[in-house]
C-alpha positions as CSV (number, residue, x, y, z in Angstrom):
1,X,20.3,-20.8,-66.2
2,X,21.0,-17.1,-66.0
3,X,24.4,-15.8,-65.0
4,X,24.8,-12.8,-62.9
5,X,25.9,-10.7,-65.9
6,X,22.8,-11.7,-67.9
7,X,20.5,-11.2,-64.9
8,X,21.9,-7.7,-64.2
9,X,21.7,-6.8,-67.9
10,X,18.0,-7.7,-67.9
11,X,17.5,-5.4,-64.9
12,X,19.5,-2.6,-66.5
13,X,22.3,-2.7,-63.8
14,X,25.9,-2.4,-64.9
15,X,28.5,-4.6,-63.2
16,X,30.4,-1.6,-61.9
17,X,27.2,-0.3,-60.3
18,X,26.6,-3.7,-58.8
19,X,30.0,-3.9,-57.3
20,X,29.6,-0.4,-55.7
21,X,26.5,-1.7,-53.9
22,X,26.7,-2.7,-50.2
23,X,26.5,-6.3,-49.1
24,X,22.8,-6.1,-48.2
25,X,21.8,-4.8,-51.7
26,X,24.0,-7.4,-53.5
27,X,22.6,-10.2,-51.4
28,X,19.0,-9.1,-52.3
29,X,19.9,-9.3,-56.0
30,X,21.6,-12.7,-55.6
31,X,18.5,-14.0,-53.8
32,X,16.3,-12.8,-56.6
33,X,18.7,-14.5,-59.2
34,X,18.7,-17.7,-57.2
35,X,14.9,-17.7,-57.2
36,X,14.8,-17.3,-61.0
37,X,17.3,-20.1,-61.5
38,X,15.6,-22.4,-59.0
39,X,12.3,-22.0,-60.8
40,X,14.1,-22.7,-64.2
41,X,15.8,-25.8,-62.7
42,X,12.4,-27.0,-61.3
43,X,10.8,-26.6,-64.8
44,X,13.7,-28.6,-66.4
45,X,13.3,-31.4,-63.8
46,X,9.6,-31.7,-64.6
47,X,10.4,-31.9,-68.4
48,X,12.9,-34.7,-67.7
49,X,10.2,-36.6,-65.8
50,X,7.8,-36.2,-68.7
51,X,10.5,-37.2,-71.3
52,X,10.6,-33.7,-72.8
53,X,14.2,-33.2,-71.9
54,X,17.3,-35.4,-71.3
55,X,19.1,-36.1,-68.1
56,X,22.2,-34.8,-69.6
57,X,20.5,-31.4,-70.0
58,X,19.6,-31.5,-66.3
59,X,23.1,-32.4,-65.2
60,X,24.5,-29.5,-67.4
61,X,22.0,-27.2,-65.7
62,X,23.1,-28.4,-62.3
63,X,26.7,-27.8,-63.1
64,X,25.9,-24.4,-64.5
65,X,24.0,-23.6,-61.3
66,X,26.9,-24.5,-59.1
67,X,29.2,-22.4,-61.2
68,X,26.8,-19.4,-60.8
69,X,26.8,-20.0,-57.0
70,X,30.6,-20.2,-57.0
71,X,30.7,-16.9,-58.8
72,X,28.3,-15.4,-56.2
73,X,30.5,-16.6,-53.4
74,X,33.5,-15.1,-55.0
75,X,31.9,-11.7,-55.5
76,X,30.6,-11.7,-51.9
77,X,34.0,-12.5,-50.5
78,X,35.4,-9.6,-52.5
79,X,32.7,-7.4,-51.1
80,X,33.5,-8.5,-47.5
81,X,37.2,-8.1,-48.1
82,X,36.5,-4.5,-49.3
83,X,34.5,-3.8,-46.2
84,X,37.4,-5.0,-44.1
85,X,39.8,-2.7,-46.0
86,X,37.5,0.3,-45.5
87,X,37.1,-0.4,-41.8
88,X,40.8,-0.9,-41.3
89,X,41.5,2.4,-43.1
90,X,39.0,4.3,-41.0
91,X,40.3,2.7,-37.8
92,X,43.8,3.9,-38.6
93,X,42.6,7.3,-39.5
94,X,40.2,7.9,-36.5
95,X,41.0,5.3,-33.9
96,X,39.5,7.5,-31.1
97,X,36.1,7.7,-32.9
98,X,35.4,4.3,-34.6
99,X,36.4,0.7,-34.1
100,X,34.0,-1.7,-35.7
101,X,36.2,-4.7,-36.4
102,X,34.9,-6.6,-33.4
103,X,31.3,-6.0,-34.6
104,X,32.1,-7.3,-38.1
105,X,33.8,-10.3,-36.7
106,X,30.8,-11.2,-34.5
107,X,28.5,-10.7,-37.5
108,X,30.6,-13.0,-39.7
109,X,30.6,-15.7,-36.9
110,X,26.9,-15.4,-36.6
111,X,26.3,-15.9,-40.3
112,X,28.9,-18.6,-41.0
113,X,26.2,-21.2,-41.6
114,X,24.4,-19.0,-44.2
115,X,27.7,-18.3,-46.0
116,X,28.5,-22.0,-46.2
117,X,25.1,-22.7,-47.7
118,X,25.6,-20.0,-50.3
119,X,29.0,-21.5,-51.2
120,X,28.4,-25.2,-51.1
121,X,24.7,-25.9,-50.9
122,X,22.1,-26.8,-53.5
123,X,20.1,-24.1,-55.2
124,X,17.2,-24.6,-52.7
125,X,19.6,-24.1,-49.8
126,X,21.1,-21.0,-51.5
127,X,17.7,-19.6,-51.9
128,X,17.2,-19.3,-48.1
129,X,20.7,-18.2,-47.3
130,X,20.1,-14.6,-46.2
131,X,22.3,-12.7,-43.8
132,X,23.1,-9.2,-42.6
133,X,25.9,-7.3,-40.9
134,X,25.5,-4.8,-38.1
135,X,28.2,-2.3,-37.6
136,X,27.9,0.0,-34.6
137,X,30.0,3.1,-34.0
138,X,30.8,3.9,-30.4
139,X,29.2,7.0,-28.8
140,X,28.8,8.8,-25.5
141,X,27.6,6.4,-22.7
142,X,24.5,7.5,-20.6
143,X,22.2,5.7,-18.2
144,X,19.2,6.5,-20.4
145,X,20.8,4.8,-23.5
146,X,23.3,2.3,-22.3
147,X,21.6,0.6,-19.3
148,X,18.9,-2.0,-19.7
149,X,17.4,-5.0,-17.9
150,X,17.4,-3.4,-14.4
151,X,18.3,-0.5,-12.2
152,X,21.9,0.7,-12.3
153,X,22.8,2.0,-9.9
154,X,20.5,0.2,-7.4
155,X,18.3,2.6,-5.5
156,X,19.0,3.2,-1.8
157,X,15.9,1.8,0.0
158,X,15.1,3.3,3.4
159,X,14.4,0.6,6.0
160,X,10.9,-0.1,7.2
161,X,7.4,0.6,6.0
162,X,6.0,4.1,5.9
163,X,2.5,3.7,7.4
164,X,-0.7,5.6,6.9
165,X,-1.3,7.9,9.9
166,X,-3.3,6.0,12.6
167,X,-5.0,7.4,15.7
168,X,-3.0,6.4,18.8
169,X,-5.2,4.6,21.4
170,X,-5.5,6.8,24.5
171,X,-8.8,6.0,26.2
172,X,-8.0,2.3,26.9
173,X,-4.9,3.4,28.8
174,X,-6.8,5.3,31.5
175,X,-9.6,2.8,32.1
176,X,-9.6,0.2,34.8
177,X,-8.9,-3.4,33.6
178,X,-10.4,-6.7,34.5
179,X,-10.2,-10.2,33.1
180,X,-13.0,-12.7,33.0
181,X,-13.3,-16.4,32.1
182,X,-17.1,-16.1,31.4
183,X,-19.0,-14.9,28.4
184,X,-21.3,-12.9,30.7
185,X,-20.3,-10.4,33.4
186,X,-22.7,-9.3,36.1
187,X,-22.6,-6.9,39.0
188,X,-25.0,-5.9,41.8
189,X,-25.9,-2.3,42.4
190,X,-27.9,-0.5,45.0
191,X,-31.2,1.0,44.0
192,X,-34.4,2.5,45.3
193,X,-33.2,3.7,48.7
194,X,-36.1,4.5,51.1
195,X,-36.0,6.2,54.5
196,X,-33.2,8.1,56.1
197,X,-31.2,8.2,59.3
198,X,-32.3,10.7,61.9
199,X,-32.5,11.7,65.5
200,X,-34.8,9.6,67.7
201,X,-36.6,10.7,70.9
202,X,-37.0,8.6,74.0
203,X,-39.4,5.7,73.5
204,X,-40.0,6.8,69.9
205,X,-39.7,4.6,66.8
206,X,-36.3,4.5,65.2
207,X,-35.6,5.5,61.6
208,X,-35.8,2.7,59.1
209,X,-33.9,2.5,55.8
210,X,-34.2,0.0,53.0
211,X,-32.9,-0.4,49.5
212,X,-33.1,-2.9,46.6
213,X,-30.3,-5.0,45.2
214,X,-30.4,-5.2,41.5
215,X,-28.3,-7.6,39.4
216,X,-27.2,-6.2,36.0
217,X,-25.2,-8.1,33.4
218,X,-23.7,-7.8,30.0
219,X,-22.3,-10.3,27.5
220,X,-18.8,-10.0,26.1
221,X,-18.5,-8.9,22.5
222,X,-16.1,-9.9,19.8
223,X,-14.0,-7.5,17.6
224,X,-12.3,-9.0,14.6
225,X,-10.2,-8.1,11.5
226,X,-8.3,-10.2,9.0
227,X,-6.0,-9.7,6.0
228,X,-5.4,-12.1,3.2
229,X,-1.9,-12.3,1.7
230,X,-0.3,-14.5,-0.9
231,X,2.3,-17.1,0.1
232,X,4.7,-15.5,-2.3
233,X,4.4,-12.2,-0.6
234,X,5.0,-13.8,2.8
235,X,8.1,-15.6,1.4
236,X,9.6,-12.8,-0.6
237,X,9.0,-9.7,1.6
238,X,10.8,-10.4,4.8
239,X,9.0,-7.9,7.0
240,X,5.5,-8.2,5.6
241,X,4.1,-10.7,8.2
242,X,5.2,-8.6,11.2
243,X,3.8,-5.4,9.6
244,X,0.5,-7.2,8.9
245,X,0.3,-8.3,12.5
246,X,1.1,-4.8,13.7
247,X,-1.6,-3.3,11.4
248,X,-4.2,-5.8,12.6
249,X,-3.3,-5.0,16.2
250,X,-3.6,-1.2,15.6
251,X,-6.9,-1.4,13.8
252,X,-8.4,-3.8,16.2
253,X,-7.6,-1.8,19.3
254,X,-8.9,1.4,17.6
255,X,-12.3,-0.3,17.2
256,X,-12.2,-1.5,20.8
257,X,-11.5,2.0,21.9
258,X,-14.2,3.4,19.8
259,X,-16.7,0.9,21.2
260,X,-15.6,1.8,24.8
261,X,-16.1,5.5,23.9
262,X,-19.4,5.5,22.0
263,X,-20.8,2.0,21.6
264,X,-24.6,2.2,21.7
265,X,-25.1,-1.1,23.5
266,X,-27.2,-2.6,20.7
267,X,-26.4,-5.9,19.1
268,X,-22.7,-6.6,19.2
269,X,-21.8,-3.1,20.4
270,X,-20.4,-2.2,23.8
271,X,-22.2,0.1,26.2
272,X,-19.8,3.0,25.6
273,X,-19.0,5.6,28.2
274,X,-20.6,8.5,26.3
275,X,-23.7,6.5,25.9
276,X,-24.2,6.1,29.6
277,X,-22.6,9.4,30.8
278,X,-24.7,12.2,32.3
279,X,-25.6,15.2,30.2
280,X,-24.3,18.7,31.0
281,X,-26.4,20.5,33.7
282,X,-26.3,24.1,34.8
283,X,-27.8,23.2,38.2
284,X,-26.0,25.1,40.9
285,X,-24.7,27.9,38.7
286,X,-26.2,31.0,40.3
287,X,-26.4,33.3,37.4
288,X,-25.9,33.6,33.6
289,X,-22.3,33.6,32.5
290,X,-21.6,36.2,29.8
291,X,-19.4,35.2,26.9
292,X,-19.3,31.6,28.2
293,X,-16.4,29.6,26.7
294,X,-15.0,26.1,26.8
295,X,-13.2,26.7,30.0
296,X,-16.5,27.7,31.7
297,X,-18.2,24.6,30.4
298,X,-15.5,22.2,31.7
299,X,-15.4,23.9,35.1
300,X,-19.1,23.5,35.5
301,X,-19.0,19.9,34.2
302,X,-16.3,19.0,36.7
303,X,-18.4,20.5,39.6
304,X,-21.4,18.5,38.3
305,X,-19.5,15.3,38.8
306,X,-18.2,16.2,42.2
307,X,-21.7,17.1,43.4
308,X,-23.4,14.0,41.9
309,X,-20.8,11.7,43.3
310,X,-20.9,13.3,46.8
311,X,-17.1,13.9,46.2
312,X,-16.7,10.2,46.1
313,X,-15.5,10.4,42.6
314,X,-13.3,13.2,41.2
315,X,-12.8,13.9,37.5
316,X,-9.3,12.8,36.5
317,X,-9.2,13.3,32.7
318,X,-10.7,15.4,30.0
319,X,-10.9,14.1,26.4
320,X,-11.0,16.7,23.6
321,X,-10.2,16.9,19.9
322,X,-6.8,18.5,19.2
323,X,-8.4,21.4,17.4
324,X,-10.5,22.2,20.5
325,X,-7.4,22.0,22.7
326,X,-5.7,24.5,20.4
327,X,-8.7,26.8,20.7
328,X,-8.5,26.3,24.5
329,X,-4.9,27.4,24.5
330,X,-5.8,30.5,22.6
331,X,-8.7,31.4,24.9
332,X,-8.5,34.9,26.3
333,X,-10.2,36.2,29.5
334,X,-12.5,38.4,27.4
335,X,-12.8,40.4,24.2
336,X,-11.1,43.3,25.9
337,X,-8.8,41.5,28.3
338,X,-6.2,39.7,26.1
339,X,-4.6,37.7,28.9
340,X,-4.8,33.9,28.7
341,X,-6.9,31.9,31.1
342,X,-4.8,31.4,34.2
343,X,-6.4,28.2,35.3
344,X,-5.1,26.5,32.2
345,X,-1.5,25.2,32.8
346,X,0.8,23.2,30.7
347,X,3.2,20.8,32.4
348,X,5.6,18.6,30.3
349,X,3.6,19.2,27.2
350,X,0.3,18.2,28.8
351,X,-2.4,20.8,29.3
352,X,-4.3,20.8,32.6
353,X,-7.5,22.6,33.7
354,X,-7.6,23.1,37.5
355,X,-5.1,20.2,37.7
356,X,-7.2,17.8,35.5
357,X,-5.1,16.6,32.5
358,X,-6.6,17.1,29.1
359,X,-6.0,14.3,26.6
360,X,-6.0,15.2,22.9
361,X,-7.4,12.6,20.6
362,X,-9.3,12.5,17.3
363,X,-11.5,9.8,18.9
364,X,-13.6,12.8,20.1
365,X,-15.5,14.8,17.5
366,X,-14.6,18.4,17.1
367,X,-16.7,20.5,19.4
368,X,-17.4,17.6,21.9
369,X,-15.8,16.7,25.2
370,X,-15.8,13.9,27.7
371,X,-14.8,14.5,31.4
372,X,-15.0,12.0,34.2
373,X,-13.4,9.7,36.7
374,X,-12.1,7.0,34.4
375,X,-11.2,4.7,37.3
376,X,-14.9,4.0,37.3
377,X,-15.0,2.7,33.8
378,X,-13.8,-0.9,33.3
379,X,-12.5,-2.7,30.2
380,X,-13.3,-6.4,30.8
381,X,-11.2,-8.8,28.7
382,X,-12.4,-12.3,28.0
383,X,-9.8,-13.0,25.4
384,X,-6.9,-10.6,24.7
385,X,-5.8,-9.8,21.2
386,X,-5.1,-13.0,19.4
387,X,-3.5,-13.3,16.0
388,X,-3.7,-16.5,14.0
389,X,-2.5,-17.4,10.5
390,X,-4.2,-20.2,8.6
391,X,-6.3,-21.3,5.6
392,X,-9.8,-20.1,4.8
393,X,-12.0,-21.4,2.1
394,X,-10.0,-21.9,-1.1
395,X,-6.8,-20.3,0.3
396,X,-4.9,-23.6,-0.1
397,X,-5.5,-23.9,-3.8
398,X,-5.0,-20.1,-4.4
399,X,-1.7,-19.9,-2.5
400,X,-3.2,-17.5,0.1
401,X,-2.9,-17.3,3.8
402,X,-5.4,-15.6,6.1
403,X,-4.0,-13.6,9.1
404,X,-6.8,-13.1,11.6
405,X,-6.9,-10.9,14.7
406,X,-9.7,-11.0,17.3
407,X,-10.5,-9.7,20.8
408,X,-13.4,-10.5,23.2
409,X,-14.6,-8.3,26.0
410,X,-16.9,-5.5,27.0
411,X,-17.0,-2.0,28.6
412,X,-18.7,-1.5,31.9
413,X,-19.7,1.6,33.8
414,X,-21.8,0.5,36.7
415,X,-25.1,2.1,37.1
416,X,-24.3,4.2,40.2
417,X,-21.0,5.4,38.6
418,X,-22.5,6.9,35.5
419,X,-22.9,10.3,37.0
420,X,-19.1,10.4,37.3
421,X,-19.0,11.2,33.6
422,X,-20.3,14.2,31.7
423,X,-20.4,14.2,27.9
424,X,-21.5,17.2,25.9
425,X,-21.0,19.7,23.1
426,X,-19.0,22.9,24.0
427,X,-21.1,25.3,21.9
428,X,-24.4,24.0,23.2
429,X,-23.4,23.9,26.8
430,X,-21.8,27.3,26.6
431,X,-25.1,28.7,25.3
432,X,-26.9,27.1,28.2
433,X,-24.6,28.9,30.6
434,X,-25.3,32.2,29.0
435,X,-29.1,31.6,29.1
436,X,-29.4,31.0,32.8
437,X,-32.2,33.2,34.2
């Protein structure tokens, strides 16, 4: 067995230099010495088994090994004691800068088992007895360096959910409403009028009139939307279910409004107002209008409705894109007369043309317009907006819930009321006014 002195001599290290080393360096050398002695002890044990060495030699080697370990423990204790003296001296000298005694104490407590192994254990136990000391000097505290595991301070969360901008529904508000319990809605309209009333002479044949009765019908259409959400999200975010319901309601009604506005009547689409509305006509305008503008177009369209409906229907709303409304407000009388158009008035933030309110909405494409008597358009509801939450497909095994919104109904503009609406494009219709010959 090699003693520490012999081991260090073989490595060319003097005892004074060894004692000047820190605890980690000394421990590394002790571990290396213990490995050498453990290997020598193993070889001696094998020789005893083969009869090449005596048991007395093995017992002597074991005693020598314990003496060597005792010497190691003594030297380590002296090293630890010297560390304590250095720390104490530094603490007394610069108390405001360094105080590491608590760190050293915690390190000793954490390594108590390894120290016991090194002092009392067998050579194999001593071989694995490694330990280290961490000494930390205090420094300036900062959030970036001294905070971990979460947010400190906790952020100030503003209440509610900031939603993506969504078009407000305006058209449905001005339409007539009707409920139904059937999946098909029909109406009767008058068609093919013949004859006319007139004056009659004595003994002459009176004037005969007739007309046809035509039954028209349309089936209700369904509009749907759904969102899938995890059960954890429903449980953990208190407001998420109500926000999902609100989102479904908004998106569903926007589609219903779009269908009421421009549905083409094919398949599951509504027969939208712009699909059945009359086209712009210059009939009745006596002469070309130079520099025709949006105001001119809307005035002629309003007159077109009054004439077609025999004054039975009067335009009560104009729908335009906000950009076109802005341009309307900027409209001057002419290129030389910079006064604004007087027939445009603004009351309580609402722009009116000859008393007809103009409704701004992005539902209308820039450059287009829709004017009419919206009392003659009807939104028929078979089933109002219904929102259900349930399981769909493998939702149950995937911890998911499906929130579904649906609406059933249709849009009706009866046949003889379709001339109460005019839908057109401002630039095209203004050009038609300028081209009158």
